[in-house]
C-alpha positions in Angstrom: -118.8 -249.7 61.3 -119.5 -250.2 65.0 -119.2 -246.9 66.9 -116.5 -247.3 69.9 -117.7 -247.8 73.1 -118.0 -245.3 75.6 -115.0 -245.7 78.5 -116.4 -246.0 81.5 -114.8 -245.8 85.0 -116.2 -247.2 88.5 -117.4 -244.8 91.0 -114.9 -243.6 93.8 -118.3 -243.2 96.0 -120.6 -245.6 95.0 -118.4 -248.3 93.0 -121.2 -248.4 90.3 -119.9 -248.6 86.9 -122.0 -246.4 84.9 -120.1 -242.7 84.7 -119.7 -240.6 82.0 -116.6 -238.1 80.9 -117.0 -234.4 82.4 -114.6 -232.0 81.5 -111.4 -231.7 83.0 -109.6 -230.3 85.4 -106.2 -228.4 85.0 -103.0 -227.6 87.6 -99.6 -227.1 87.2 -98.3 -230.2 86.3 -101.2 -232.0 84.1 -104.1 -232.5 83.4 -107.2 -234.8 84.6 -110.3 -236.2 83.4 -113.2 -235.5 85.1 -116.2 -238.4 85.1 -119.6 -238.1 86.3 -121.3 -241.6 88.2 -125.4 -241.8 86.5 -125.7 -243.8 89.5 -125.2 -241.5 92.5 -124.7 -238.1 89.8 -121.1 -237.5 92.5 -117.9 -236.2 90.1 -114.8 -237.9 90.6 -111.4 -238.2 88.9 -109.0 -241.0 88.7 -106.0 -240.1 90.7 -102.9 -242.0 92.0 -103.3 -244.6 88.7 -106.3 -245.4 89.5 -105.9 -247.1 93.2 -108.4 -244.8 95.1 -111.2 -246.5 93.3 -109.9 -250.1 93.8 -108.3 -249.5 97.5 -110.8 -247.6 99.6 -114.5 -248.3 100.2 -117.0 -245.9 100.8 -117.2 -247.4 104.2 -113.6 -246.3 104.9 -114.0 -242.7 103.2 -117.0 -241.7 104.9 -115.3 -242.6 108.4 -112.3 -241.0 107.5 -114.0 -237.8 106.6 -115.9 -237.7 109.6 -112.5 -238.4 111.3 -112.0 -235.5 109.7 -114.2 -233.3 110.5 -114.2 -234.4 114.5 -111.0 -232.5 115.0 -108.4 -235.1 113.5 -105.9 -233.3 110.7 -104.7 -235.1 108.0 -101.5 -235.6 109.0 -102.2 -237.6 112.2 -104.9 -239.8 110.4 -104.5 -243.2 111.4 -105.4 -244.9 109.1 -102.4 -243.6 107.1 -104.0 -243.0 103.9 -102.4 -240.2 101.3 -103.0 -236.2 102.3 -103.8 -235.9 98.9 -106.4 -238.8 98.9 -108.7 -237.4 101.4 -108.3 -233.8 100.6 -109.5 -235.1 97.2 -112.6 -236.8 98.9 -113.4 -233.8 101.5 -113.5 -232.2 97.9 -116.0 -234.3 96.0 -118.2 -234.7 99.0 -118.6 -231.3 100.1 -121.9 -230.4 99.1 -122.9 -233.6 100.6 -121.1 -233.1 103.9 -121.1 -229.5 104.2 -120.0 -229.5 107.7 -116.2 -228.7 105.5 -117.1 -225.2 105.7 -117.0 -224.8 109.8 -114.0 -227.1 109.6 -111.9 -224.2 110.4 -113.4 -223.2 113.5 -112.1 -226.5 115.4 -108.8 -226.5 114.8 -108.2 -225.1 117.8 -110.7 -226.7 119.8 -109.9 -229.9 122.2 -111.7 -232.8 120.5 -113.4 -233.7 123.2 -114.6 -230.5 123.7 -116.5 -230.6 119.8 -119.1 -233.0 120.9 -120.7 -233.6 124.2 -121.2 -236.7 125.4 -123.5 -237.7 128.2 -124.9 -241.5 129.0 -128.2 -242.7 130.1 -130.5 -245.4 131.4 -134.2 -244.5 130.8 -136.5 -247.0 130.7 -134.0 -250.0 131.2 -132.9 -248.5 127.5 -129.5 -247.2 126.9 -129.0 -243.8 125.9 -126.2 -241.7 124.0 -127.1 -237.9 124.1 -125.0 -235.6 122.3 -124.7 -231.7 121.3 -122.4 -230.4 119.0 -120.5 -227.2 121.2 -119.8 -225.1 117.8 -123.0 -225.6 116.2 -124.6 -225.0 119.3 -123.8 -221.5 118.8 -126.2 -220.7 116.0 -128.7 -221.0 118.5 -128.1 -218.0 119.9 -131.5 -215.7 119.8 -132.9 -219.1 121.9 -130.7 -218.5 125.1 -133.7 -221.2 126.3 -132.6 -224.1 124.0 -128.9 -223.3 124.8 -129.4 -223.5 128.6 -131.2 -226.5 128.4 -129.2 -228.5 126.1 -126.0 -227.4 127.9 -127.2 -228.1 131.6 -129.9 -230.3 131.2 -131.8 -230.6 134.0 -133.9 -234.0 134.4 -136.2 -234.1 137.2 -134.9 -237.4 139.5 -137.5 -240.9 138.9 -139.6 -238.5 136.0 -138.1 -241.3 133.6 -139.2 -244.2 135.8 -142.6 -243.0 136.7 -143.8 -241.8 133.0 -145.1 -243.0 130.0 -143.4 -242.8 127.2 -144.0 -240.2 124.4 -143.1 -243.1 121.4 -146.4 -245.3 123.0 -149.0 -242.7 123.3 -152.2 -243.4 121.7 -153.4 -241.0 119.2 -154.4 -238.0 120.8 -154.0 -235.1 117.8 -156.2 -234.4 114.9 -154.3 -235.5 111.8 -151.8 -232.9 109.9 -151.3 -232.2 106.3 -147.7 -233.5 105.5 -145.9 -232.0 102.8 -143.0 -234.5 101.7 -140.1 -232.3 100.4 -136.7 -232.7 99.2 -134.0 -232.6 102.0 -130.0 -233.3 102.8 -131.3 -235.9 105.6 -132.5 -238.2 103.1 -129.2 -237.9 100.9 -127.3 -238.0 104.7 -129.3 -241.3 105.7 -128.3 -243.0 102.4 -124.4 -242.0 102.8 -124.9 -243.1 106.7 -126.3 -246.5 105.7 -123.3 -247.2 103.6 -121.0 -247.6 106.8 -122.9 -250.7 108.9 -125.0 -253.1 107.2 -126.4 -253.8 110.6 -130.2 -252.9 111.2 -130.3 -252.0 114.7 -127.2 -249.9 114.6 -128.6 -248.0 111.6 -130.3 -245.4 113.7 -127.7 -243.9 115.8 -125.1 -244.2 112.8 -127.4 -241.6 111.1 -127.5 -239.6 114.5 -124.0 -239.4 114.6 -123.5 -239.1 111.3 -125.2 -236.2 110.7 -124.0 -234.5 114.0 -120.8 -235.0 112.7 -121.0 -233.7 109.4 -123.9 -231.7 108.2 -123.9 -227.9 109.3 -127.8 -228.4 110.5 -128.1 -230.8 113.8 -127.0 -229.1 116.8 -127.9 -232.2 119.4 -129.1 -236.2 119.0 -130.8 -238.4 121.5 -132.0 -235.5 124.1 -134.4 -236.3 126.8 -137.6 -234.7 127.1 -140.6 -234.4 129.5 -143.2 -233.1 130.5 -144.6 -232.9 133.6 -148.6 -234.4 134.4 -150.1 -231.1 134.9 -149.4 -230.2 131.0 -150.6 -232.7 129.7 -153.9 -234.0 129.2 -153.9 -237.7 130.4 -152.3 -236.4 134.1 -149.6 -238.0 133.9 -145.9 -237.5 133.1 -144.5 -238.0 129.6 -141.1 -239.1 128.3 -138.7 -239.6 125.2 -136.1 -239.1 123.8 -135.8 -236.7 120.3 -133.9 -238.4 117.5 -132.2 -235.0 116.3 -132.8 -231.2 116.7 -131.3 -228.7 114.1 -131.6 -225.3 113.3 -132.3 -224.1 109.9 -132.9 -220.4 108.6 -133.5 -219.4 112.9 -136.0 -221.9 113.2 -136.1 -225.1 115.1 -136.5 -228.6 113.8 -136.9 -231.3 115.5 -136.8 -234.9 113.4 -137.7 -238.1 113.8 -136.4 -240.9 112.0 -138.5 -243.5 111.0 -137.3 -247.2 108.4 -139.9 -248.2 106.4 -142.6 -249.0 106.6 -144.1 -246.1 108.5 -146.9 -245.7 110.6 -147.5 -241.8 109.9 -150.2 -241.1 112.6 -147.7 -242.5 114.9 -145.0 -240.2 114.0 -147.3 -236.8 114.1 -148.5 -238.1 117.1 -144.8 -238.3 118.5 -143.2 -235.5 116.6 -146.3 -232.9 118.0 -145.8 -234.3 122.0 -142.0 -233.9 121.8 -142.6 -229.9 120.3 -145.3 -229.3 123.3 -142.7 -230.6 125.6 -139.4 -228.9 123.7 -141.5 -225.6 123.8 -142.2 -225.8 127.8 -138.7 -226.8 129.0 -136.7 -223.6 126.6 -139.9 -221.0 125.9 -139.3 -221.6 122.4 -142.5 -220.1 120.9 -144.3 -223.2 119.1 -144.3 -221.4 115.5 -140.6 -221.5 115.5 -140.6 -225.3 116.2 -141.2 -227.8 112.8 -141.2 -230.9 112.6 -140.5 -233.7 110.2 -139.8 -237.5 109.8 -137.3 -239.5 107.6 -135.6 -242.2 106.2 -133.2 -242.5 103.0 -136.3 -242.6 101.0 -138.1 -239.7 102.0 -138.6 -236.8 104.0 -141.8 -235.8 105.4 -142.4 -232.1 107.6 -144.9 -230.2 109.1 -145.8 -228.1 111.9 
């Protein structure tokens, strides 16, 4: 006698068909079956006669939650998605998009004051510098960092008369890399589901982390070293991809798609560290360095 085929449902998050029943959820009106996706390991339920997973793709879900984390209320949602549906998405993704824990802190703040933006043309390329006003409050003991990010003094023409940090030849000794598990990899995977345009993935990942995690305080931060602060007697300039505060330490992160030139990444990040330390007076031992993509995360100091 053949065993009955196990019931499988399409995952709400990654649309994979491999899922298993994983307990139940009870409320006053009914008992709801919970499922776990074997592919992405997320839990989900089938609400509204299974219309959630059929109607909304992951990109729509993530963009909706991002708008919510930028101050849009569930009532004002422009896509007219039921509030209960969005609430379920937020609940299911609370571990992956932890800014939900801080969401109450922005309820009385105008949306344009949550993330501050400034555009630059440096090295004949556009850059969008952004910092998160609420998360920057976590930089309490780093007053020099707060001052730098909020006021951002840039010497006149320094970006037009300098060498790019990202183009430097190797000037540092090899560093021992430590491959670690980190939320940045998971966030990069989620962010890349929003766009298939490779030219946009860099900015999409930066924006996604700035909006939805609890650690990222700024992205595309202009940084520089004066000629007398370098060993090549020329000014050095660049832009830090991602700046985070974790457990009272500062983290400089650089997104590097495959294939990664690890020596170049190390060289670039160590120069950023030198520049950030000089501009903010943060001790170098308090600045950690990492580069990552949607597959791996490497850290050193």
